[in-house]
N, C-alpha and C positions, 0 to 999 in steps of 0.2 A: 500572566498574559498582559501584553502591552495595551495600553488604553488608546483608543483612536484620539487623534487631535480634534480639539474643540473648533467649533466655527470660528471662535474668536483668535485662534492661533493658526488659521490655516495659511500656509505660505503661498502666496500668488507669485507663481513662476511666470515671468515674462517671455512670451515667445519671441523667438529669434524671426524676425522678418528679413527678406532679402534687402540688402542695402540698395538704396535708390540708384547711385551712380553704377552700381555693377549689373544692372539690368540692361539687356541688349536694346539698343536704341535704333531706330532708321534714319539714314541720313536726311530723309525727306519728310519726316515726321513733323507736322506743323499743327498749331492749336488756333483756334480762333479767338481765344481769350487772351490777355496780356500775359507775356512770360513771366515765370517767377523770377529769372536771373535779372539783375541790374543791366540796364542800357548802358553801353559805353559812350562816355561823353568826355572828349577830350579837351583838356584846359592847356593854358599856356605852358605849363611845366610839363606835360606829358607829350609823347611823340607817338604818332600812329606808325608803328614799325611792324613788318611781318613777322610772323611767328617762324622761328628757325629751328628746323629738325637736325637732329643728329644723324649726319651721313656717312656711313660706313664705306661708301664706294668712292675710291680714287678717283674713277673716270668722271663720276659726276660732280666732284668737288673741283675737278680741273676744268670742267666746262664751265662752272660758276665763274671761275677765275677769267676764263677767257672772255666772258661778255662783261665782267666787272671792269675790265681794262677799257672797254668802250665807254662805260659810264663814267669812269674816273675823268676821262678826257673833259667831260662837261662840268665837272665839279671843280672848285678851287683847290689846288694842290696844298697839302700841308708841307712845311719844311721838316721834313723826316728823312734822315740820313739811311741810305740803304747800304749796309756795311758789305754785303756780298758783291753789289755792283761796285763799289769802291775799290775792293781788294782785287777784283777781276782786272779792272782798269790799271791799278798800280802795277800788278804782275804783267799785264800785256806791254805796258810801255817799258818795264824793266827787261823783259825777254826779249822784245822786239829790239831794244836798245843792243843788248848782247849779241842778237842774231847778226845786226848790222855790223858790228864791230868786228865779230869773228869772220865775217866774210870780206872787211875792208882792210883790217890791221894785217900785216903780214906775220908777226909773231903769233898772232892768235889764229890766224888762217891755218897755219901748218902745226898748230898744237894738237896733240892726241891724248885723249882721256880714255883708258880701257882700249886702246887701239882704234877709237873712233874719233873723227874731227869733232872740235868742240861746236861748230854750227849745226851739225847733226843732232847732238844733244840739245841744242836751243831749240831747234825746230819741233822735236819732239816734245820737249817741255812745253812750248807754245800751244801745240795741239792738246795736250792733256789738261793744261790748267785754264788755257783760254778758248779752247774749241767751243765751248758752251757759248761764249760772247760773239765769236765769229759766226757760227751757225746761226745765231739769233739775227744778225745782220743780214745774212743772206735770206733767211725766211721773211723776213720783212720786206726786202726788196721783191721776192716773188709774190708775196701776198699784195704788195703795192700794185704790180702789175696785172695780177689775177683781178683785183677789184675794179680797174680801170676797163678790163675786157670784158668781165662777166658780171657787171654790177646789175644787171636786170636779172639775171639767173639767179633766184635765191637758193636754190639747191646746192649749186656750185659753191658759194660763200658759205654755206651751212657746213660743207664738208672742210672747206680751207680753214675757217675758225675753229672748227672742232678737232683738226688734227695737226695744227701748226706747231704744238708743242711736242707730239711725238715724234714729227718729222724732224724737228729740232734735234732730238735725242739720238736719232739714227744718224744724221749727218754729223753730230759730235763724234760718235762712236767710229764713223766712216774716217773723219780726219785722224782720229786717233791711230786706226789701223793702217791708214797709207803712211803716216809719219813713222810707225813702227817699222813697216817693210822698207821704208826708204832708208832709216838708220841701221837697221840690222839686216846686212845680206843673208843670202841663202847659205852661205858657208858657215857663218856664225850660228844660223838655226840648227845647222847639223851638228856642230861641235858643243854647243851649250845646251843641255837639257832645259835648263830653267828659262832660257829665251824662247825655245820652241815651245813650251807648255803655255808660257804667257801669250804669245802670238794666237795658239789655239783656242785659248780662253777668250781673247778678243774678238776672235771669228764667231765663236759660239755666242757671245753676247750680242754681236751685231746681228746674226741671224734671228737671236730670240727676240730681239727688238723689233726686227722687220716683221716676224710672225705676230707679235702682239699688235703691231701697227695694222695688220691686216684683219686682225680680230675686231679691233675697233670700227674700222671700215665697214665691215660685214654688218655688224650691230647697228651702226649708224645708217646703212641703207635700209634696213628694216625701220628703224625708228623715224626716218625721215618723212614717211607718208603720214605719221601721227603729227609730226610738229609743223610741217610746211603746208601739206595738203589738207588735212583733215579739220585742223583747228584754226587756222589762220583767219578766215572769214568769221568764224564765230568769236574769236577773241576781238577782232575789231569792232564788231557790232556790240559786245558786250561793254567793251570800253567806251564806245561812243554814247552808250545809254547812260553810263556812268558820268560822262562829260556833261550830258544834257541835264541830268538831275542836279549836278553840281551847279551849273550856271542858273537853273530856273529857281533853285533855291537860295540863291544870293541876291543882292541888290540888282536893280536894272543897270544896264550899260550906260544910260544916259545920265543917272544920277552919279555914277563913278566919274564919267567925263567932266561933269559939271563942278562936282567938289573935289576933284583930284587934287587941287592947287592948296586947299584947306589944310592945315595941320592935323585936325580932328579926323577928317576922312583919311588922311594919308597913314595915321596911326591905326585906323580901322582896318584898312586894306593891308597894312603890314601885318596886323594880328591875324587876319584872314589868312594870308598866306604861311604864316606860321603854323596856325592850327591845323592847316590842310595836311601838310607834310606829304601830300601827293602832288607833284607838278601836273596839274590838269593840262596846263598849255604845252608841255612837254610830251604828255601822253596824246594830245590832240595832234601834234606834229606826226607821232607813230601811226595813228590810225588814218591819217591822210595819205600814207604811203600806199602807192598801188602795187609795189613789188614786195614780195615776201623774203626781205633781206634776212641775214642770219642773226644779227644782234636784234633786229626788229620782232622776231619771232620769239627769241629767248627772253627779252625783256617784258613783251606782252605777256608771255606765258607766266612768268615770275609775278608779274604785277595781279594777272587774275587770281593765282594761288594764294597770294599773300594778303590781299586785301579784299574786302567786301564792298558793297555799295555804300558810300558815305555821302552825306550831305550837310549843308550848312544851315544853321537855325538860330533865331533870334532868342536872346535871353531876357529880354524886358524892354529896354529903352530903345533898341534897333540898332544901336551902333555896335555893341559888342557880340560877337557870334562864336557859337561852338561847333564843334564837328562831332556828328553822331553816325555811327555805323548801324545799317540795317541788318539784323540779325534772326528776323522772323517774319512771317506774313502779316501778323499784328503790327509789327513796327513798320513794313512796308505801307500798309493801309493809312497809318496815323500820319507818315511822312508825305504819303500822296495828297492827303487832305490839307495838310500844312503848305505844301508847294502850290496846291490848287488856289488857296486863299492868297499866297504871296503873287500869283501871276495873273489871276483874274481881276477884274474890276470889283470894286466895293459891290457886294451884294448881288453881283452877277452869277448865274447858274452854268454859263459856259466860257470857255477860254477861246477868244477869237484869235485870228492870226495875227491882228495888230498887237495883241498883249504878247505874243511871242516875240514880236519884232523888238520889244524891250530888253530882251535878255540874250536873244540868239541872233546870228546873221542870217540873212534870207536864204542862203545855200544850205545852212543847217535846218531851216525850218522846211523846206522843200525836201529834205532827206528825213525828217522825223515825222512830218505830218501823216504820210500813208501808213505809219505803225499804228494809228488809232482807228479803231474800228468806225467805219461811216463818216470820218472827218472829211475826206475827200467829197462826199456828196453834201454834206451839210455845212462845210466850211467852218465847223466849230467843235470844240472837245467839251463833253460833259464831264461831270465829276466822277460819275460811275466808270465811264471809259477810261479817265486818265488814271483812276485808282486800279483798274485791271491791267493797264499797261506797266505801271510801277510793280505790281505783284509778279506780272509775267517776266519782268526784267530781272526781279530778284531770284526767281526760280532758276531762269536762264544761267545767271551768274553763279548760282550754288551748283547747277548740274555741271557747268563748265570747269569750274574749280576742282570739282571731284573727278571729272574725267581726265584733267591734266595731273593731278595727284596719283590716279591709278597708272595712268600711262608712265609717269616717270618712276613709280614702283616696279611696273612690268618690266621696263627698259632696264632697271637696275638689277632685277631678278635674271634677266637674260645675260646681262654682263657678268654676273656671277657663274652662271652655267658654262658660258663662253670661256670664262678665264680657268675654270676648273679644267676643260678638255684641253685648252691651249697650254696650260701649265705642264700637263703630261707630255704634250708634244715637244715643248721646249726641254724638258728634262731628256726627254731619249735623244733629241738633236744635239744636246750639250755633250750627253755622254758619248756619243758617236763621233763627234768632231774632236773632243778632247782625247780620244783614244782611251777613256777610262775603262769602258767597257767593251768587251769583244764582240765579234758579230754573232756568236753563240748566245751571248748573254741578251743582246739587244733582239735576236729571233725569239728567245724564251718570253723576254717582257711582251713583245708584240703578240705572240701567242696567248698569253694571259690577258692581254686586252680585248682579243677577239673572244675569248672564251666568256669573259665579262659580258661582252655585247651580246652573245647568244643566249646567255643567263637572263639578261635583262632586256630582251628583245622586245617584249611587249611595252615595258616601261618607256623604252627610248622611241618606240613608234608613237606611243601616247604624247611623249615630249614635243616630238617633232610635228605631229599634227596640231597640238595646242599652239605652237609657235606660228604655224601657217594661218590658223584661225584667227589669232589676235592680230599679227602684224600685217598679214597679206589680205584676209577676206574682211575682217573688222567690220561685221554687218551692224553694230550698234555702239552707241556711246552711253556713258552714265546719264540715267534719267530718261532715255528713251522707253516708250512703251511698244513693247513687241508682242506678238502671238506666236506661241510655240507650243506645238501638239494641241492647237485648239484653246489654249489658256492664256489670257492677256496677262502678261508680266511687266514689271518695270525694272529696268537694269539698275542695281544698286551699287555693285562693286565688281571689279575685274582684276583676275590675277593670271599668272601665266598658264595655270592648270585648270583653274575653276572660275565660273562666273556665278555671282549671286544674285537673285532676282527678289522682287516682293510681289505678291499675289495680292488681289483686291482687298483680302482681309487681313493683310500685313503679315501673311505666313512668308518666312524667307526660304527660298527653295535654291538649292545649288546645283548646277549642272556642270559636269566635266567639260571642258572645251573640246576634248576628243570626242565626246557624244554629240555636241552642238553642231560640230562640222558636217555631221551626217544628216541633220535636220532642216527642213525648209522654216525660215525665219522671216516673218513679215514684220517691217519696222513702220509705225505709224509716224514717228517724228520725220524721217526722211521721205515720206509719201506727200505727194501734191493734195490739192484740195480734193477731199474724198467724197465719195457718194453713198447715199442710203436708200433702202427700199422700205416703203410702207404698205403692207398687204392688208387687204380688207375685202369683204364680199358684200354685194347688194342685190337686191331682189332681181330675178331674170325678167320681171315684168316692168322693169323701170323703163320709162319712155326714153327713146333716143335724145328729144330736146333737153330732157332733164340732165343727162349725162353730158351733153354739150355745155348746159349751164354750169354743171359741176366743173368741167375743164376751165371755163372761163373764171370761175371763182377761185380755183386753185391758182390759176395764173395771174390773178390780180393780187392774191395775198403774197405769193413768191416774189413778184416785182416790187411790192410794197416794203419788203425786207431784204434790201440790196445787202445790208452789212451781214445777214445770216446766210442767204441762199443766192447761189448762181442763177441767172434767169432761165439757163437750159434746164428743162424738166421733161418728163415723160409720164403719160398715163396710159397704161395698157390694160387689156383684157387677157388674163393668162388661160382662163379656162372656165367652162359651164361645170358647176359642181352640184350634183345631185339633181340635175335638171331644172331645179328652181333658183338657183344662185349663180351669179356672175363672180368669178374670183379675179379680182383687179390688183393692180399694183402701181404705186405712185414713186418714180423715181427721181430723186432730189441730189443736187450737188451742193455741199457746204462751201463756204468760203474760208473753211480752216481743214485741216487734218485732224484724225481722231486721237492726237497726242493727249489733249486735254479732254479726256472723256465725259467729263462731268458737263462741259459745254456743250458736247454733242448730245447728251441725253436731254439736256434742258430745251434745246432747239426741236429736237424730235418730239418732245412731249407738247410743246407749243404747237407745233404742226398738226399733232393728232388731236389735240383739242380743238383746232381751228377746223379741221375735218368733220369732226362731230357737229360743230355749229352749221356746217354747210348742209350736212345730211339733214338736220333737223329743220333748217330753212326751206330746203327743197323736199321736204316729205320723203325722204328716201329710206327705206329699211336697209339697215346696214349691220355687218358683224365685223368688228376688227380682229384681226388675227393676233395670236401672241406675239409681242415684240420681245428682241432680246435686249435685256437690261443688265449691266454690270455695275455693282454696287462699288463706290469709290471709299466709302467711311460706314463702319458699323458701330453704333452707340450701344454698349452692353450695359450700361447703368438703367435702372429703372427709376421713372420720375416717382416722386413721393405723393 
């Protein structure tokens, strides 16, 4: 019989806990304490570069190239030889010279090669080898005139710049097809099978390229509502907030103007420009544009997705500055405190308009001042109000970046679905044009496709409804607080088939988009200033004079809080309850919507406590009815 192991030789088996980084995390999870990860501080040797994702979509990569061309015009060009461009020009000059010679020199003009004139061969070679170059010239001229005529219409330019390379390829194929038809006549097509098959292949390629171009146009029609209409104003607002934070965290403009001539200050400003790595002045020009031009939208979108909010901070002696990126609410609060000390006078509790004049222009101050709660009434900005604005700007930037990321992902998914369908159509079209498949084979293939359509009818219907919901209806964006089936949810992620939400207890809920299209969805973020009702009962024996005094007290309180409440309010008697009670309701209007539900709860709590004081001062017997409260955070830990 085996002896049991003694206590001295007990083997302690370490339990396998779930790895920290494998735990699912919310996009909007924030902590009130300092984050564990190290804050990013960029020094001279580091560059603040966007994180580049691997993109499998050819269409997206080509779109990036389109707008990179616009940015390259503003950057100093490096002396780099483009060998393809050089070979094209050499071949163009050589073939063009041969074409001119074959048309002017009598010996070459009458020379036949394989029964065809030499100049016809030269023309066809010119179309094949240099059609891309010539079509590029034509497209540039067309784009130039379209820019001059439709500069104010951002959607037109959006399509022009997004489609010019595809149109260029179609024009190139059209040149080749025309030159082929001009070189080989119909008799030669009938005699030579190889020439006829090559001509049919060219026709199939041209039709396929045109169908593919039509697919790109349809996808961009759906995506344009996202990039042009939905996010343009939000991107400009977010980038403007970034610009204001950058200017307020730096030295005053007066100090820069006075000391710009000294070598030390010049080195500091040069270092600040190098460290920033984001040309704020160039970004400012983008946000000042009132029209949603194509490259403006693309560059703003890439800028918002790639960079977070960054500020300048002093390292000690005040001359050398570093760039730090805000990556959490805790960092946003610390950054706000540092900027407040930099802008406000020494020992001051408020930022005055004169303090902002040292950092911003008057037009910019008039734009940014109404964004601070109560700043227009009090003509100053307290530390808490400024901190709340920085935190709100951080969350807005975070939600917008996630929205743009998910939008790009959804468009990429739609591109793949459309590419699969169009590929089948192009294959059938190519087999038909080239004559490889007979009519019976084509009919059989179409029958099989229809059979698959009936088999997956429900899936096709679900996919179509999801596309309509995401691209046409689009009732919410990432970070919006919505109410679905009576439950408040925050939109966390969007896909082409499903949408992920977070409940108040951080439970993640997925809804199929085909189900959401049938539901009524209320969106707090897109709502104007919202209202609230506070129900309560008082004794039916309460005197009329006391009720009038209560109305005046409520009006005085609401008018004393202009940054919380709209002056318009109502106090009504709803009914007499159980003969001895008056059921009343106070209707108030917030100066905000209920997107930040925690702020709404705080304001309602203060209002109810103030009502309690009024009842006690006026000796009114009252009963407050239950109020609806939604938890925004649940602490599960027990205090020791």
